[in-house]
C-alpha positions in Angstrom: 0.0 0.0 0.0 1.2 3.5 -0.8 0.3 6.9 0.6 -2.5 9.0 -1.0 -1.3 11.9 -3.2 -2.3 14.4 -0.4 -0.4 12.5 2.2 2.6 12.2 -0.1 2.6 16.0 -0.3 2.4 16.2 3.5 5.3 13.8 4.0 7.5 15.8 1.5 6.9 18.9 3.5 7.5 17.2 6.8 10.8 15.7 5.6 12.2 19.2 5.2 11.1 20.4 8.6 11.5 17.4 10.9 12.0 19.6 14.0 8.8 21.5 13.5 5.1 20.8 14.1 3.6 21.1 10.6 0.4 23.0 10.3 -1.0 21.6 7.0 -3.8 23.7 5.5 -6.9 21.7 4.4 -9.9 23.9 3.7 -10.7 25.9 6.7 -8.4 23.9 9.0 -4.8 23.4 9.8 -4.4 19.7 10.2 -1.6 17.8 11.9 -0.7 14.1 11.3 1.2 11.2 12.9 3.6 12.3 15.8 2.8 16.0 15.3 -0.9 15.2 15.8 -0.2 13.3 19.0 2.0 16.1 20.4 -0.5 18.8 19.5 -3.5 16.9 20.9 -1.6 16.4 24.2 -0.3 20.0 24.5 -3.4 21.7 23.2 -6.0 19.3 24.7 -7.5 18.5 21.3 -9.4 15.4 20.2 -7.1 12.9 18.4 -8.9 11.4 15.4 -7.6 9.5 12.3 -7.6 9.7 8.6 -7.2 7.2 5.8 -3.7 7.8 4.3 -3.2 4.8 2.0 -1.5 2.7 4.7 -3.0 -0.2 6.6 -3.5 2.0 9.7 -5.2 5.3 9.7 -3.0 8.3 10.3 -3.4 10.0 13.8 -4.9 13.4 13.1 -6.0 16.6 14.9 -6.9 20.0 13.6 -7.6 23.6 14.4 -9.6 26.3 12.6 -7.3 28.4 10.5 -8.8 31.7 11.6 -8.1 30.8 15.3 -4.6 29.5 14.7 -2.8 32.4 16.5 -3.9 31.3 20.0 -2.9 27.7 19.4 0.5 28.8 17.9 1.2 31.0 20.9 0.5 28.1 23.3 2.9 25.8 21.5 5.6 28.4 21.1 5.5 29.2 24.9 6.1 25.5 25.5 9.2 25.6 23.3 7.9 24.0 20.1 8.6 25.2 16.6 5.9 25.5 13.9 5.9 25.4 10.1 2.9 26.9 8.4 2.0 25.1 5.2 -0.6 27.1 3.2 -2.7 26.4 0.1 -1.1 28.5 -2.6 -4.0 28.4 -5.0 -7.8 28.5 -4.8 -9.0 24.9 -4.4 -12.1 25.7 -6.5 -9.9 26.6 -9.4 -7.1 24.0 -8.9 -6.7 21.2 -11.3 -5.8 18.1 -9.4 -4.0 18.4 -6.0 -3.9 21.9 -4.6 -0.5 23.4 -4.5 0.9 24.0 -1.0 4.0 25.5 0.4 5.7 26.7 3.6 5.0 30.4 4.1 6.4 30.9 7.5 8.4 29.1 10.2 7.6 30.2 13.8 10.1 29.6 16.6 10.3 30.8 20.2 12.9 33.4 19.2 11.1 34.7 16.1 7.5 34.9 17.4 6.1 38.4 17.2 2.4 38.1 18.1 1.9 40.8 20.7 -0.9 38.8 22.3 1.6 36.3 23.7 4.7 38.6 24.2 5.3 40.3 27.5 5.0 44.0 26.8 7.7 45.0 29.2 10.2 42.3 28.2 12.2 41.8 25.0 11.8 38.5 23.1 15.4 37.8 22.1 16.9 35.2 19.8 20.6 34.7 20.0 23.5 33.2 18.0 26.8 31.9 19.4 29.8 31.3 17.1 33.2 29.9 18.2 36.0 29.6 15.6 38.9 27.2 15.6 41.2 29.7 17.3 38.7 29.9 20.2 37.5 33.4 19.4 33.8 33.7 20.2 31.1 36.0 19.1 27.5 36.5 20.3 24.6 38.5 18.8 21.1 39.1 20.0 18.0 40.3 18.1 14.5 41.1 19.0 12.4 40.9 15.8 9.4 42.6 17.4 11.4 45.8 18.1 14.3 45.7 15.6 17.1 45.6 18.2 20.3 43.9 17.1 23.3 43.7 19.5 26.6 42.0 19.1 29.9 41.5 20.9 33.0 39.3 20.7 35.5 37.9 23.2 38.3 35.3 23.5 36.5 32.1 24.4 35.5 32.3 28.1 32.7 30.1 29.4 31.8 32.3 32.3 31.4 35.4 30.0 29.3 33.5 27.5 27.0 32.2 30.3 26.8 35.7 31.8 25.7 37.2 28.5 23.1 34.5 28.0 21.9 35.2 31.5 21.8 38.9 30.8 19.6 38.7 27.7 17.6 35.6 28.6 17.0 34.6 25.0 14.0 32.4 24.1 16.1 30.6 21.4 19.8 30.1 20.9 21.4 29.3 17.5 24.7 27.3 17.6 27.0 25.8 15.0 26.4 22.1 14.4 30.0 21.1 15.4 29.7 22.8 18.8 31.5 20.9 21.6 29.2 18.6 23.4 30.5 19.8 26.8 29.8 23.4 26.0 26.3 22.5 24.7 25.6 20.6 27.8 26.6 23.5 30.0 24.3 25.8 28.1 21.4 23.4 28.4 22.1 23.1 32.1 21.5 26.8 32.7 19.1 27.6 29.8 15.5 26.3 29.4 14.7 27.6 26.0 15.0 26.2 22.5 18.4 25.4 21.0 18.8 25.2 17.2 21.9 23.8 15.5 22.9 25.5 12.2 25.1 23.9 9.6 28.4 25.5 8.9 27.2 27.0 5.6 25.3 29.6 7.6 28.7 30.9 9.0 30.6 31.0 5.7 28.3 31.9 2.8 27.6 35.5 1.7 28.6 37.0 5.1 29.4 40.6 4.0 26.6 40.6 1.4 23.9 39.7 4.0 25.2 42.3 6.5 25.5 45.1 3.9 22.0 44.2 2.6 20.5 44.6 6.1 22.5 47.5 7.6 23.0 50.5 5.2 26.0 51.9 7.1 27.8 48.5 7.7 31.6 48.7 7.3 33.3 45.3 7.5 36.6 46.8 8.6 35.0 47.8 11.9 34.2 44.2 12.9 36.1 41.0 13.5 35.4 38.1 11.1 33.9 35.9 13.9 31.4 38.7 14.8 30.4 39.1 11.1 29.8 35.4 10.7 27.7 35.3 13.9 25.5 38.2 12.9 25.1 37.1 9.3 24.0 33.7 10.4 21.3 35.1 12.7 20.1 37.3 9.9 20.0 34.5 7.5 18.0 32.4 10.0 15.5 35.2 10.5 15.1 35.7 6.7 14.5 32.0 6.1 12.0 31.5 8.9 10.0 34.7 8.4 10.2 34.6 4.6 10.6 38.4 4.5 13.2 41.1 5.1 12.8 43.4 8.1 13.5 47.1 7.3 13.3 48.0 11.0 16.4 45.8 11.8 18.7 48.5 10.6 21.2 49.3 13.3 24.0 46.9 14.3 24.8 47.8 17.9 28.3 46.6 18.9 29.1 46.6 22.6 32.1 45.5 24.7 31.3 43.3 27.7 33.7 45.4 29.8 31.6 48.5 29.2 29.0 47.3 31.7 29.0 46.1 35.2 29.2 42.3 35.0 26.7 40.3 37.1 26.9 36.6 36.6 23.7 34.6 36.4 23.9 33.2 39.9 24.3 36.7 41.3 21.3 38.0 39.3 19.1 35.3 40.8 20.5 35.8 44.4 20.1 39.5 44.2 16.6 39.3 42.7 17.3 42.0 40.2 14.5 41.3 37.7 12.5 38.5 39.3 12.1 37.0 42.8 14.1 34.0 43.8 11.2 32.1 45.2 8.4 32.6 42.6 10.4 33.8 39.6 8.0 36.8 39.3 8.6 40.5 38.9 7.0 41.2 42.2 9.6 41.1 44.9 12.5 42.1 42.6 14.5 45.3 42.3 12.8 45.9 38.9 9.4 45.8 40.7 10.6 48.5 43.1 11.9 51.0 40.5 9.6 50.3 37.5 7.0 53.1 37.4 7.2 53.5 33.7 4.1 54.6 31.7 5.0 52.9 28.4 5.9 49.4 27.3 9.0 50.8 25.6 10.1 52.4 28.8 9.5 49.2 30.7 11.7 47.2 28.4 14.4 49.9 28.4 14.5 50.1 32.2 14.9 46.3 32.4 17.8 46.6 30.0 19.4 49.3 32.1 19.2 47.0 35.1 20.6 44.1 33.1 23.5 46.3 32.0 24.6 48.8 34.7 27.0 51.4 33.3 30.8 51.7 33.9 31.2 55.1 32.4 31.2 57.7 35.2 30.1 60.6 32.9 27.1 58.7 31.6 26.1 57.6 35.1 26.3 61.2 36.3 24.3 62.5 33.3 21.5 60.2 34.2 21.7 61.1 37.9 21.6 64.8 37.1 18.5 64.3 34.9 16.7 62.2 37.6 17.6 65.0 40.1 16.1 67.7 37.9 13.0 65.8 37.3 12.5 65.0 41.0 13.1 68.6 42.0 10.6 70.0 39.6 7.5 68.2 40.7 5.0 70.2 38.6 6.6 69.7 35.2 7.5 66.2 36.1 3.9 65.3 36.7 2.9 66.9 33.5 5.6 64.9 31.7 4.3 61.6 33.2 0.8 62.5 32.2 1.9 63.2 28.7 3.6 59.8 28.5 0.4 58.0 29.3 -1.5 56.4 26.5 1.6 56.3 24.2 1.4 52.9 22.6 4.3 50.6 21.9 5.7 52.5 18.9 8.7 50.1 18.7 6.6 47.1 18.1 4.1 49.0 15.9 7.1 49.9 13.7 8.0 46.2 13.7 4.6 45.3 12.4 4.9 47.9 9.7 8.2 46.4 8.7 6.9 42.9 8.6 3.8 43.9 6.6 1.5 42.7 9.3 0.1 46.0 10.7 -3.6 46.7 10.3 -5.6 49.9 10.1 -6.5 50.1 13.8 -2.8 49.7 14.7 -1.9 52.6 12.4 -4.5 54.7 14.3 -2.7 53.6 17.5 0.5 54.9 16.0 -1.2 58.2 15.1 -2.6 58.6 18.6 0.9 58.0 20.0 2.5 60.5 17.7 -0.2 63.0 18.7 1.3 63.0 22.3 4.8 63.8 21.2 4.5 67.6 20.7 3.3 67.9 24.3 6.2 65.8 25.6 8.6 67.9 23.7 7.1 71.1 25.0 7.5 70.0 28.6 11.1 68.8 27.9 12.0 72.4 26.9 11.8 73.4 30.5 14.6 71.1 31.7 18.3 72.2 31.4 20.4 69.1 32.2 22.6 67.9 29.3 20.8 64.6 28.7 17.3 66.0 28.8 18.3 68.9 26.5 19.7 66.5 24.0 16.5 64.5 24.1 14.5 67.7 23.5 16.7 68.6 20.5 16.5 65.1 18.9 12.9 64.3 19.5 11.1 64.2 16.1 7.4 65.1 16.4 6.6 63.1 13.2 3.9 65.5 12.2 3.9 64.4 8.6 3.2 60.8 9.6 0.4 61.9 11.8 -1.1 63.9 9.0 -0.9 61.0 6.6 -2.7 58.6 8.9 -5.2 61.2 10.1 -6.2 62.1 6.5 -6.4 58.6 5.2 -7.5 56.0 7.8 -11.1 55.8 9.2 -11.5 56.4 12.9 -13.0 52.9 13.4 -11.8 50.8 10.5 -12.2 47.0 9.9 -9.6 44.8 11.6 -9.2 42.7 8.4 -7.6 44.4 5.4 -9.7 42.3 3.0 -13.1 43.6 4.0 -12.9 47.2 3.0 -14.0 50.0 5.4 -10.4 51.3 5.8 -10.0 54.6 4.0 -11.6 58.0 4.9 -13.9 59.9 2.6 -12.0 62.5 0.6 -8.7 60.8 0.5 -9.2 58.9 -2.8 -11.9 60.1 -5.3 -12.2 56.7 -6.9 -13.0 55.1 -3.6 -15.6 57.8 -2.9 -17.3 57.1 -6.3 -17.4 53.4 -5.7 -18.9 53.9 -2.2 -21.5 56.2 -3.9 -22.5 53.4 -6.3 -22.6 50.9 -3.6 -24.7 53.0 -1.3 -27.1 54.1 -4.1 -27.3 50.6 -5.3 -28.5 49.3 -1.9 -30.9 52.2 -1.7 -32.3 51.1 -5.1 -32.6 47.5 -3.9 -34.6 48.8 -0.9 -36.9 50.9 -3.1 -37.4 47.9 -5.5 -38.5 45.7 -2.6 -41.1 48.4 -1.6 -42.3 48.8 -5.1 -42.8 45.1 -5.7 -44.8 44.7 -2.5 -47.1 47.5 -3.7 -47.5 46.0 -7.2 -48.0 42.4 -6.0 -49.8 43.2 -2.8 -47.6 40.6 -1.1 -46.6 42.2 2.2 -44.0 39.4 3.1 -42.1 39.7 -0.2 -38.5 40.5 0.4 -35.3 40.9 -1.5 -32.3 38.9 -0.1 -28.7 38.0 -1.1 -26.3 35.1 -0.8 -22.9 34.4 -2.4 -24.2 31.6 -4.6 -27.2 33.2 -6.3 -26.6 36.9 -5.6 -29.8 39.1 -5.2 -33.2 37.4 -5.4 -36.9 38.1 -4.7 -38.4 35.6 -2.2 -42.1 34.8 -1.9 -43.5 32.3 0.6 -45.5 29.4 -0.9 -48.7 30.7 0.8 -48.5 33.8 -1.4 -47.4 32.2 -4.7 -50.9 32.6 -6.2 -50.5 36.4 -5.9 -47.4 36.5 -8.1 -48.2 38.1 -11.5 -47.6 35.7 -14.3 -44.5 36.4 -16.4 -43.2 39.1 -14.0 -40.4 37.1 -12.4 -37.9 34.4 -13.5 -37.9 31.4 -11.2 -34.4 30.8 -9.8 -34.7 28.4 -6.7 -37.3 26.4 -5.0 -37.2 26.0 -1.2 -39.4 24.0 1.1 -41.6 26.9 2.0 -40.7 29.6 -0.6 -39.8 30.4 -4.1 -36.9 32.6 -5.2 -37.0 34.8 -8.4 -34.9 37.2 -10.3 -35.6 39.9 -12.9 -33.3 41.3 -15.6 -33.4 44.7 -13.9 -32.4 43.1 -10.5 -29.5 41.2 -12.1 -28.2 44.4 -13.9 -28.2 46.3 -10.6 -26.5 43.4 -8.9 -23.7 43.5 -11.4 -23.2 47.2 -10.7 -23.3 46.8 -6.9 -21.1 43.7 -6.6 -18.7 45.0 -9.1 -18.4 48.2 -7.1 -18.0 46.3 -3.9 -15.3 44.1 -5.2 -13.5 47.0 -6.8 -13.9 49.1 -3.7 -12.4 46.4 -1.4 -9.5 45.9 -3.8 -8.9 49.6 -4.1 -9.1 50.2 -0.4 -6.6 47.4 0.2 -4.1 48.7 -2.3 -4.5 52.2 -1.0 -3.8 51.0 2.5 -0.6 49.2 1.3 0.6 52.4 -0.4 0.0 54.3 2.9 1.8 51.6 4.9 4.8 51.6 2.4 5.0 55.4 2.7 5.1 55.2 6.5 7.7 52.4 6.3 10.1 54.7 4.6 10.2 56.8 7.8 11.0 53.9 10.1 14.4 55.3 11.2 12.7 58.6 12.4 10.0 56.7 14.3 12.6 54.4 16.0 14.7 57.5 17.1 11.6 59.1 18.7 10.6 55.8 20.3 14.1 55.4 21.8 14.0 58.9 23.2 10.5 58.4 24.7 11.6 55.2 26.3 14.6 56.9 27.9 12.5 59.8 29.1 10.1 57.3 30.6 12.9 55.5 32.4 14.3 58.7 33.9 10.8 59.8 34.9 10.3 56.4 36.6 13.6 56.7 38.6 12.7 60.2 39.6 9.3 59.2 40.9 10.7 56.3 42.9 13.4 58.6 44.4 10.7 61.0 45.7 8.3 58.3 46.9 10.9 56.2 48.7 13.1 59.0 50.1 16.2 58.0 48.1 19.4 60.1 47.9 21.6 61.0 45.0 24.8 59.0 45.2 28.2 60.5 44.6 29.9 58.4 41.9 33.7 58.3 42.4 36.7 56.7 40.8 38.2 56.0 44.2 38.2 52.6 45.8 35.7 53.5 48.6 32.0 52.5 49.1 30.5 54.6 51.8 26.8 54.3 52.6 25.1 56.1 55.5 21.9 54.6 56.8 21.5 52.3 53.8 18.4 50.3 53.3 17.4 47.2 51.3 15.2 48.6 48.5 13.0 45.4 48.2 12.7 44.4 51.8 11.7 47.8 52.9 8.8 47.8 50.4 7.6 44.4 51.7 7.2 45.4 55.3 5.2 48.3 57.0 6.6 51.7 56.3 9.3 52.9 58.7 10.1 49.5 60.2 13.2 48.7 58.2 16.5 49.2 60.2 19.1 51.1 58.2 22.8 50.4 58.4 26.1 52.1 57.5 28.7 50.6 55.3 32.3 51.7 54.8 34.6 49.7 52.5 37.8 50.3 50.6 40.7 48.4 49.0 43.0 48.7 52.0 42.0 49.0 55.7 38.3 48.0 55.2 38.6 45.6 52.3 36.9 42.5 53.8 34.1 43.0 56.3 33.7 39.8 58.4 30.1 39.6 59.6 29.0 37.3 62.4 25.7 36.9 64.2 22.8 34.4 64.5 20.6 33.2 61.6 17.7 35.4 60.8 19.4 38.4 62.3 19.8 40.1 58.9 23.3 39.3 57.6 22.2 38.3 54.2 19.8 41.2 53.9 22.6 43.6 54.8 25.0 42.1 52.2 22.4 42.1 49.4 21.4 45.7 50.1 25.0 46.9 49.6 25.2 45.1 46.2 21.8 46.5 45.2 22.7 50.0 46.1 25.8 49.8 44.0 23.7 48.4 41.0 21.1 51.2 41.4 23.8 53.8 41.5 25.5 52.5 38.4 22.2 52.6 36.3 21.8 56.3 37.3 19.2 55.7 40.0 19.0 57.4 43.4 19.6 54.9 46.3 17.9 54.0 49.6 20.3 55.8 52.0 20.8 59.1 53.8 24.1 59.6 51.9 26.1 57.4 49.6 29.5 57.6 47.9 30.0 54.8 45.4 33.1 53.8 43.6 32.4 52.2 40.3 32.5 48.4 40.4 33.3 46.2 37.4 31.8 43.0 38.6 29.5 41.8 41.4 29.7 38.2 42.6 27.6 36.5 45.2 27.7 33.1 46.9 24.5 33.0 48.9 22.3 30.1 49.7 23.7 27.2 47.6 21.6 24.1 47.3 21.9 20.6 46.0 22.0 20.3 42.2 20.9 16.6 42.2 20.1 16.5 38.5 23.8 17.2 37.8 25.0 15.0 40.6 26.4 17.9 42.6 26.0 18.3 46.4 25.5 21.5 48.3 29.2 21.7 49.0 30.2 21.0 45.4 27.9 23.8 44.1 29.3 26.1 46.8 32.9 25.3 45.9 32.2 25.7 42.2 30.7 29.2 42.8 33.6 30.3 45.0 36.1 29.0 42.5 34.4 31.0 39.7 34.6 34.1 41.9 38.2 33.8 42.8 39.2 33.2 39.1 37.2 36.2 37.7 37.1 38.9 40.4 39.4 42.0 40.3 40.4 44.7 42.7 37.4 46.7 41.4 34.9 43.9 42.1 32.4 43.6 44.9 32.1 40.1 46.4 29.3 38.7 48.7 30.2 35.4 50.5 27.7 33.9 52.9 28.6 30.9 55.0 31.5 29.6 52.9 32.4 26.1 54.0 29.2 25.2 55.7 28.5 22.3 53.4 31.3 20.1 54.9 32.7 19.2 58.3 33.4 22.0 60.7 37.2 21.9 60.5 37.2 21.5 56.7 34.8 24.3 56.3 36.7 26.6 58.7 39.9 25.9 56.9 38.5 26.6 53.5 36.8 29.8 54.7 40.0 31.0 56.3 42.1 30.2 53.2 39.5 32.0 51.0 39.8 35.2 53.1 43.6 35.0 53.0 43.5 34.6 49.2 41.1 37.6 48.6 43.1 39.9 50.9 46.7 38.9 50.1 46.5 38.3 46.3 47.6 41.5 44.7 45.6 40.7 41.6 42.4 40.3 43.6 41.9 42.4 46.8 38.2 42.8 46.0 35.9 44.6 48.3 34.2 41.7 50.1 31.3 41.1 52.6 31.9 37.8 54.3 29.2 36.4 56.6 30.1 33.4 58.7 29.2 31.3 61.8 32.9 30.4 62.3 33.7 32.7 65.2 37.3 31.5 65.0 37.7 33.7 61.9 37.3 36.9 63.9 40.9 36.3 65.0 41.9 37.4 61.5 41.3 41.0 62.3 44.7 42.5 62.9 46.4 39.4 61.5 45.4 39.8 57.9 45.5 43.4 56.5 42.1 44.7 55.4 39.9 42.3 57.6 37.4 44.1 59.8 35.0 42.4 62.2 31.3 43.3 62.3 28.3 41.6 63.8 24.6 41.9 64.0 23.6 43.1 67.4 21.2 40.9 69.4 19.6 41.7 72.7 18.9 38.8 75.1 15.8 39.2 77.4 15.5 36.4 79.9 15.9 33.3 77.7 14.7 35.0 74.6 16.5 37.0 72.0 15.5 40.1 70.0 17.2 40.8 66.7 18.1 44.5 66.5 19.1 44.3 62.8 22.0 46.7 63.4 25.5 46.0 62.1 28.1 47.1 64.6 31.9 46.7 64.9 33.2 43.7 66.6 32.5 39.9 66.4 29.5 38.1 67.8 30.1 36.1 71.1 27.9 33.2 70.1 25.5 32.0 67.4 22.3 31.9 69.4 21.2 28.8 67.5 19.0 27.3 70.2 17.4 30.7 70.8 16.6 30.9 67.1 15.2 27.4 67.2 13.0 28.5 70.0 11.6 31.4 67.9 10.9 28.8 65.2 8.7 26.9 67.6 10.7 23.7 68.3 9.2 21.7 71.3 10.5 22.7 74.7 11.8 19.2 75.4 13.9 19.3 72.2 15.3 22.7 73.1 16.1 21.6 76.7 18.0 18.5 75.4 19.8 20.6 72.8 21.0 22.9 75.6 22.3 20.0 77.6 24.2 18.6 74.6 25.6 22.0 73.8 26.9 22.4 77.4 28.5 19.0 77.2 30.2 19.8 73.9 31.4 23.1 75.1 32.9 21.4 78.2 34.6 18.9 76.0 35.9 21.6 73.8 37.2 23.5 76.8 39.0 20.4 78.1 40.5 19.8 74.6 41.7 23.4 74.6 43.5 22.9 78.0 45.1 19.6 76.8 46.4 21.2 73.7 48.4 23.7 75.7 50.1 20.9 77.7 52.6 20.0 75.0 54.9 18.1 77.4 53.7 15.4 79.8 56.1 13.4 82.0 56.5 9.7 81.1 55.7 8.8 84.7 52.5 10.8 84.7 51.6 9.2 81.3 52.2 5.7 82.7 50.2 6.5 85.8 47.3 7.7 83.7 47.4 4.5 81.6 47.2 2.3 84.7 44.3 4.3 86.0 42.5 3.9 82.7 43.0 0.1 82.8 41.7 -0.2 86.4 38.6 1.8 85.4 38.0 -0.1 82.2 35.0 -2.1 83.5 33.6 0.7 85.7 30.4 2.1 84.2 30.7 5.9 84.4 27.6 7.7 85.5 28.1 10.7 83.2 26.3 12.5 80.3 27.1 11.1 76.9 28.8 13.5 74.5 27.8 14.0 70.9 30.7 11.9 69.5 29.8 9.1 71.9 26.3 8.9 70.5 27.7 8.9 67.0 30.0 5.9 67.8 27.2 4.0 69.5 24.8 4.5 66.5 27.5 3.5 64.1 28.3 0.3 66.0 24.6 -0.6 66.1 24.3 -0.1 62.4 27.4 -2.3 61.7 25.9 -5.1 63.9 22.7 -5.0 61.8 24.3 -5.3 58.4 22.9 -8.4 56.5 26.0 -9.1 54.5 24.6 -12.3 52.9 21.8 -10.4 51.2 24.0 -7.7 49.7 25.5 -7.6 46.2 29.3 -7.0 46.0 28.6 -3.4 44.9 26.2 -2.8 47.8 28.8 -4.2 50.1 31.6 -2.0 48.7 29.3 1.1 49.0 28.4 0.3 52.6 32.1 -0.2 53.5 33.0 3.1 51.9 30.2 4.9 53.8 31.4 3.4 57.1 35.0 4.5 56.6 33.8 7.9 55.7 31.7 8.2 58.9 34.5 6.9 61.1 36.8 9.5 59.8 34.4 12.2 60.7 33.9 11.1 64.3 
């Protein structure tokens, strides 16, 4: 048995796009077959049916209405699938034999532009990574919906590549097909989105031609070859999937990774910069606190500022000065914020114009947005800071585009471009004439119906219309006897009526329908001409949209500064970070107003390089450390900061090691994850970096952990290539001895007040080390049973006594042999005496281990189980 002709056509299409779900157009439906059908039925909750395909078994099948495809496509794309749209390329009614079909578009997570499913305040990036044989790497990122296209290059460095991926959070990554499996595995480990492999032809064919064709001012001498290969590959992929060229992708923005404050992916999560750690949502993040933007463009721009804090002091100060002027002039600032409201997403509207998918209503949205610009510009004229003045001078009011849309597009046009009702009266004389014919024709039909009723005396006579027969006169069967003989021509018989036509009616029908068809066609073509005229001004619209987005960002920062009582930081090139009464911007918004306890911070690269912070859990050590990092980030995006006063030296990198957890899927324990993170920090930090280390070494035994923490502190403070400003929180009180021993180490602790047997966290960071950890007191606050707490205190007292005895013994480095012999005899005499004393922790461990060994059933264990058990016993013995 062989496949039917239609199924052969389907299989030929599917063979070319194996990685895609194929939407195969059949009449008014997109149908899916075989595995695609099973996948779509499962993911979209569709009924799975079957279709005869020429084989013994019916082909699994499911389908969706073509006019409702967008919602189904969006759901599949958001789940990471790729979709190939196969359309009918000819009218089935006119086709001879099998209808011609072809792929008109490929939709992938990184190329999807439907605004219904895109987050309005977040870019939808697609990325390409290229690494040549000499280990030079290049990365580029594009957002098709807005036209952004960024690129960079660097000698191959895994940490930089992962940091850039983390920064942009692309929905899809393109890589070369010969990418090393270890690198691909690493990317997949940290990245959830779609990964597409490209063959090497993408990176070698027509590189300069593709780039020059897309970017008018492209100069190949300004870019490295690996960067050009990377960018051209991404462009080629976009062209092949979208089946069109995008005129709004017209600026190739090169950036250097060292131009921005580097924050690795782990630190971004720990600091909750754009989403909360627990729920992965905007609420509870720094972005949530500072985002008071009024436009979608501004929201995306502010997110990008947060993802890429500046390193250029002059640019930071320009932003800060603008925020200061806006916050000082409350009246004009409020007028400006009001003027920004109701400005639509011009960037994405421009993208729709470029992709030829914009409709008439969206052009009206563009017109309404442009209408707000003159007022924005007028208000800007009152501000005098350099950045705001430049925005005023460069903001194009786009009045000609507004006039074109206003004079041509109806106020309430049809959504579809193929239904007419698009163009205003007076814009095109031919359209006005055809509308006149159409209107008068329908008036004539109405008058004909009234005239025929009077002549025939049939009150129920009516003139109707359908696409098959056109206009007709309908008379019910009960009134057929009243129809004058020879007056009408019978056209159709129904169960309860007869339908007639007249030569006069058919003549008018030809005029009306001819006018309607011509009118729809003419309105469509006129709309296309208007759209094409607007498309020629894309650069101007993009410039204005960019300026509006920046104004919106600065306005948002100014509003936040006033509402939250932030201060303008002093940005310095020194090595000092000085914060007076600093606050955590997120935490203070999550608790009642005025309850947050502020703290001071003084750090530099010499005397106060590493602040060693001790104190109990839940006392606020981690909050304090995070707030310092967040204040630095806020300062470097040009934002006022939550403090009374702040002087911030520009940092190049921020690293955090906070709250490591098991990575079981990768076979990594808590301690392994912790050590990997610390290793990454020590390898990549510089003397301009800020490091946050919380409880280093806690994932292993006490002495191992203490030793590692001690060594890390020494390395940070003594390595001349490092000497980073560091906040180091720990429970190892022994480390407080390092103050005065290692240059730059300073002890701080979180103050705690003990009332009776309870403790009160004062949340204040003060100089000096903590005297104890207050672990049992914290357990009490957590609600542990009184019996457990009491027993814990007894064990703690016992362990502390043992430790005290051990300390005394360690000082007696010389013991006389006679005393030693006497002690041995004493021990022998007391060997069988049962001591009435409290068991120590180590005694209980030994007892439990002995009991476990006694109960081992060696006869029922495999050799491998026996080996693993022996290894476990040896490991535990070493730790006792």
